[in-house]
N, C-alpha and C positions, 0 to 999 in steps of 0.2 A: 470589475475585478472579481475573480472567482476565488472562493476560499476552500479550494479542494486540492488534494494530492491525488494524482492518477497515474495509471500505467497504460501504455499502448504497446501493442504487439505489431511488428512490421507486416504489412500486407504481403501475402504470398507465403507466409509461414504455414507449415503443415498444421492444420487445425487439430488433428488428432493428438498431436504432441501437447497442445495448449489446453484442450478441453479438460483433461483429467486434473491438471494443476489448478486451473481457474475454478472449476466446479468444486474442488475440495475446499477452496477458500470461500467461495460464494455459491453455495448449492442451488440457490434460486435461479441462477442463470442457465438457460437452455443452450444446447449446442448451436441452434440457429441464432440465438442472441450473441453468443461469442463470435461466431462466424461473421455476422453482420457488423459487429463492432470492429473487428479486425479489418474487414474489407472497406469500411467507411472511415478508417483512421480515427476511430473514437476510443475513448477510455474503455478498456476492458473491465477495469476496476477503478473506482474513484471513491474517495471518502473525504469527509470534512477535515480540514487542516488540523483541527484540535482533537480528532478522534484517535486516541492512542491505539486502540485495537486495529483501526483501519490502517494506520501508519505501519503497524507490525505486519498486517496482511499484504500491503504493497511490497514491503521488504521481502517477505517470504515468497511471494509470487515472483518477484524479480530474480531472486537467487535460484529458485527452482527452474525457472525458464532458462536462465543463463547456464545452468549445469547441462541443459540439453542442447546448448549451442545457439539458442535463440537470443537475439539482442533486443530486449524490450527497452522502451524509452520511458523515463519518469518525468513527470511534470509537477510543479508546485504553484500555489497561489494564483498568480496572474497568467496561468497557462504557459509558463516559461519552462522549457526543457531544462532539467538539472541533473546533476550526477547523483547516483544512488547514495553516495557518502553524505550528501546534504540531508537526505531523508533519514539515514541512520543516525546522524547527529541530532536531528529533531527528536527521534525516538529516544535516544539517550538522555536528552534534556528533559523529556516528559517523565522518564523513569526517575531521574534525579529529583525532580519536583515532587513526584509522588512519594518518594522515600522521605523527603524533608517534611512533607505534610504528615505522613504516618508518624515520624519521630516527634513532631510537635504535638500531635494528638495523644501519643503515649505519655509524653511529658506532662501534659495537662491532666490526664487521667491519674498519674502518680501524685500530682499535687492535690487532688481532691480527696 
């Protein structure tokens, strides 16, 4: 079982359209890395399932690619394809948990 969330770009997608978006999110990836990942049906981006920033990157990448007419696919946990709404719900859940923790910390600080 994999504990990642990832995004794949369909093989045959014009690389030039994808490179700018992917490299903005993950600057360490080279054009050849991105090309290879697309052609080998690998995750172009993948992050740990609990990585809040990584989840946000997946959503951002998906939305920007979709605006260009590209149909990326998103996967979660056990490498099962899922709808982007599931990933957005996960992101919202992490935001809510973070807000609750911040509120608890503030309440504790006020009690001191």
